[in-house]
N, C-alpha and C positions, 0 to 999 in steps of 0.2 A: 676434333678427333676424339673418339671414345676409346678408353683403354680396353685391350682385349681381355684383361683380367678383371673379372667382376669383383666388386667389394663383397666380402663375406658377410652374411647376415648375422647381426649380433643377437644372441639368444640365451635364455636360460634353458637347460635341459631338464625335463621331468623324466626320470628313469623309472619306469613301471616294473614291478617285480611281483610282490605279493599283495598288490593293491590295484587290481585291474578294474577300476571304475572311475568315473569322472566326479560323481557326487560324494560329498563328505570325505574328501581325500586330503590327508595332512600335507604330504609332500607337494601335491599339485597346488594346494592353496598357497603354501609359502612361495612356490615358484611364480605363480600368477600375480601374487600381491606386490611383487617388486616392480611391476610395470614394464619389465623387459619382455619382449615376445617369447612365449614359451613353446618349445618344441618337444612333444612327447616321443620318447624313445623306448623300444623294447628290444632286448637282446635274447635271442635263442642261444643260450650259453652252451657251447660245445663241451666245456668242462663237465657239465651235467649230462647233456644229451648223449655223449659218447659212452657214458657209463651205464646207460639204461640197457637192461638185458633183452628187451623186446623192441622190435621196430613197429610193433602194433600198439604202442603205449597209448592208452586212452587219455592220459593226462595231457600229453602233447596235443592230441586232437581237441581236447577241451580248451586249452590255452589258445590254440589257433582260432577256434570258433569265437572265443571272447574277443580276440583282437579284431576279427572281422566286424563284430558288432560295435566295438569302440571306434573303428574306422568310420563306420556309418555315422555315429554320433559326432565325431570330430569334423567330418565333411559338412555337417549341418552348420558348423561354426567356421567354415572356410579353412579348416586346419587338417593336418594329417599325422598319422603315426609314421615314424621312421623305424623300420624293423631291420635289425642286423643279425646275421647268422655267423657266429664265431665266438672268440673269447671276449670277455669284458675289456681286457687290455687292447685287443685289436679294435674293438668297437670304439673306444674313446680316442684312440689314435686317429681313426677314421672321422669321427665326429668333430674332433678339434681341428681337422683340416677342412671339413665341409662347412662348418659354421664358426663364427667368432663367439666361442662359448664363454659366458661370464661366470656361470655357476651351474652345478649339477645338484638337483634336489631328488632325494629318494627316501624310501621308508626303511626303518630299522629292520634288520633280520638278525636273529640271535644264534643261528646255527654256526658251527665251527667253520665250514667252508665259506659261508657268507661273510663272516667276520674277516677272514683272511682275504677274500676277494675285495671287500670294501676298503680294507687297509691298503691293498696294492693299488686300487683305482685312485684313492685319495692322494697317494704319493705321486702317482703319475700326473694327476691333474695339477697338483701343487707345483710341479716342475714347469708346467705350462702357464702358471699364473691363474688357474681356474679354481674357484672355491668348490668345496664338496660339503653339502649339508644333508644330514640324515635325520629323519623325523619319526617319532613314535606313531604307529598307525594301526597295527594288527592286534594290539592288546590294549587294555584299559590302564594297567600299571605294569611297569617294566623295570628291569635291572635292579637298581637300589631304591626304588620308590616305596616298596613295602619291605621293611626290615624289622627284626626284633628290636627291643629297646636298647640292647647292647650293640646294635649296629651290624649284627650278623644276619645272614639270610635264613629264612624259615626252611625247615625240612619236613614239617608236619602240616597237613592241609588245614585242619580246623582252626588253629590259632592264626594261620596266614589269612584264611578267609574272613575271620573276625576283624583283623586289622585292615584288610582290603575294604570291607563294608564300612568300617568306621572312617576310613580316609576318603570315601567316595563323596563327591558333590557334583553339582551341575557342570562345573568346569571340565571334568574328565569325560563327560558323555555328550557334550553339546556337539552339534554338527559343524564341520568346516564349510562356510558358505561359498564353495568354489564357483557355483553358477553365476555369482555376482561379477566374476572376473573373466568369464569365457571370451570376452572381446580381446583379451590379452594373449590368446594363442597366436603363434606365428602362422601367418596366412600363406598357404600354398595348396596346389592341386594334390589330390590324394595320391600318395605313393603306393607302389605295388607291395603287397605282403607275400613273401615266398610261400608257395604251396607246401603241403605236408610232404609230398614226394620229393620236392627240392630240398627239404630239410632232412631227407633220408628216412622218412617214416611211411609206413603202408596203412596207417590207421584210417578207418572210415571217418568221414566228416562227422563231427558232433553237432547235434541239434541243440543249440544253446538259446535259452531265453533268460532275461534278467530275473533273478529270484525275487519273490515277494515274501514278506514276513507272515508266516501262518499263525495269525493271532489266536485262533481257536485252539490250535494244537498246543501252543505255548501256555495258554490259560489252563489246560488240563494236563500239562506235561507230567506232573508228579503222579498222576493216576494212570497214565498210559505208556510211559517211557520204557517199561520193562517187558512189554508184550510184543514180541517180534512179528506176530501175525497181522497186526493192525498198523495203520499209519498214525503212530502215537509219538513220533519224534519229528523234529523240524526238518530233518534231512538237509541241513544247511552247512554241515561240516566241510563239504567240498567248496562251498562258496566262501566260507570263512578262511579256508586254506589259501585260496587264490585272491581273496579280497574283492570278489564280485558282489559282496554285501558288506556293510559297515558294522564292525563290532559295537560301535557306539549306539547305533540304531537298535541293535538287538538287546544291548544292556538296558536301554531305556524301556523297551517293551517288557523285559524280564522283571525289572524293578517294579513296574506297575502291576504285572499279572502273575508272576510265578517265581518264588524264591528258589525252587528246585532247579529251574532252568538257569537262573542266575548263577547258581553254584556250579553248573556245568561250564559256564563261561569263565568263572573264576579258576576252575581246574585248568583251563587253557592257559591262563596267565601264569598259574603256579608252575606248570611244566616248562613254559618258556623261561621263567625265572630260574628254575633248577638247571636247565641247560646252560644258561648264561653263567651262573656261579660255579657249576660243577660239570664242566665239559667232559670230564672223564667218563660220564655215564654213556657216552658214545663208545661202545665196544667193551665197557667194563661195568660190573655191578656198582650201583651207588654205595652199597655196603660191601667193602672189599672182601669180607669173609665169604661171601657167596660166590666169589670167583674160584673157590676151591672145591665146589661141588663136582664130584666125578660123574658127569653126564654119561648116559648110556649111548646116546646118539646113534640109534639103530636106523640106518638109512631106509630100510624097507618099511619100517613103521612110520618114518617121516613122510615117505611117499603116500602111504595110506591116509595119513592125516591131511596132506596137501590136496589129495584128490577126493576127499570125502568118502573114504572106504574103511572107516575104523570099526564099524558095527555099533557105534554110539550115534543114534539118529540125530540128536540136536547138534552134535559136533559136525557130523557129515553135512547136515543141512546148511550150517554156517559156512563151511568151506566151499560148498557148491555155489552158494549165493555169492561169495567173494569171487570165485573163479569166473562166474557168468557175468556178474554186473559190476565188479570193482567196488562193491559196497558190502558191509556186513553190519547187522544190527548191533548196537553197543553191548547189550546184555550178552549176546551170543559171542561177541569178541572176548569177553571175560571168560566164558565157558571154554572156548576152544584153546585159549592161551593157557588156562589152568591145566587143561587136559594134556597139552603137549609137554609142558614143563614138569607137571606132577605125575600124571598117569604114565607117561612114556619116558620121563626123565631125559628129555631131549633139550639141549641148551636153548634157553629162551631167545638167544641171538639168532638162531636158525629161524624161529618163528617170526621174530622182528623183521628179518631180512625178507622173508616171504611176503609179509604184509606190505613192506616197503615197495616191493615189486608190483603187487596186485591192487592195492587200495587206491581208488581215485582220490580220496581225501587224505592221502598219506601226508603226515606232518611229523618230522623227526622227533620233536619234543613230546608230543602227545603219544606217538606210537611207542617210543622208548619208555615213557612213563607208564603206559598201560601194560606193556610186557613185563617190566620190572615189578610192577604192582602184583601181577598175576604170579610171577615166579617167587615173590617174597624178597627179592633182592633190592628193591627200590626204596626211595624215601616214602615214608608213610604207607608202606606196602601191607598187603594182607600177610599175616604171619605165616611162616612156612608150614605150620600144621593145619592151616585152613586149605582143604582140598575139596573143590567143588564136586558134588555128586551129580553127574549129568542127568541121571534119571529123576532126581528130586528137582533139579532146575527145570526140567521139562514139565513135570507135574505142576510146578508153581507158575511157570510163565508161558507154557504152551499146552495147557491141559487137554485140549481137543485135538492136538497134533496138527493144527492147521498150517503152521509154519513148516513143521517137519515134513508133512506130506506134499507140500508144494515143491520142496527141493529133493525129497527122497520118495518118489512115487512108488518105488519097488519095495517099500518098507515091509509089507506083509507077504512078500513072495520069497521063494527060495534063492532068488538072485541077490538078495541083500546079505552081506557078509555077517558072520558071527563076530562078537566083540573081540578085538585083538588082545585085550587084557581084561581080567576081571577087576571090577572096581575095588573090592575090599583088599585084594592082593596088591593092587597098584598103590592104594593109599598107604598101606602098611610099609611097602617098600620105599615109597617117597619119604615118609617120616623117618625111617631108619637111616636112609642115605643123607638126608639133610642134617639130621641131628648129629650124626657121626662127623660129617664135614665141618659143621659149625662149632662143635665142641672141641675138635682137634685144632681149630684155629684160635681158640681162646689163649 
């Protein structure tokens, strides 16, 4: 007689989060290498999804499309994703009942919510006798790996980058040979992945293809990166954000071909390190004195900025590109951020939150770092008296107005609004307000 209760399958769980790929994946490699069948798991975390302001969020559609591609790849190896919709706590209660889980392997995440979530999950698993292992994957150096000689974290990029480069060797950028162990996946028929509508989203399906490293663009990156009208950047920030490409593969390419591109990857590490050591930057200025600036916060002007109706063509082009595509060129991000915080004296946190809502490649550490840089309140930020002149920025980086006219076709017509504030007046006002607030805080 056979028992009516089936014996639960003994597995290691690979919990995918910001590492949505099979190749060169740290957590997957460590899970597979143990020789225990590995079950890939993805959680559509309702703690995150329920806070999204739009049910048409392009990022959810992107993740969903990636999971469908991963499912195809896993099916080729006789394996399947197991996708859960709910909180991580509910998910691991479910999985510990469904499988005999030996260990959970996942990639490190440095954001405050992620740290809290992982701590809670680790405690829950420990009570069930399940090990929890978290591995570095989305950066080259993390946490305490790059510190000053006195053991304190860097707060200025240039010396950090020098130490970063001095510490780099092949060990940190070699690929994890995951494909050697794909026979260790738990074998089962492909499980259903809930559709976007079932997850509560109305987004159109995203057409996803695995990214390729654009070697020619990276080779010329230092010459082309500041020109928004051309394809002069790698456009891989979205893929780095969700781990559909390996940071190590990009670092190897940059080391070989372009130091300027390598520096951009180092900025990613730098901002993740800042977030890890100084979590107060979420919601507060890195430099506390800047929390005392009396922002004007004019909602009508904020709406004009959001909708690309400020009368400053380069600013409006950037905001319209963002609203339409979920992307904005990096040079233009700096211009629109400076404009909001300096020209309009609107709290940089308002702009940060709007970017967080709209950017496909939204990353808390980089977004916060970029906004605080523009506002002057961050580590190694532009000084408060540096106020970008949008007209000069346009002359320098879009002299033929190719980028501007793509997004502001009515530029030369009566339909285009007058500037909502004069540059010279706005600059003078910003300097006075900043100087007074910062001097009073001394």
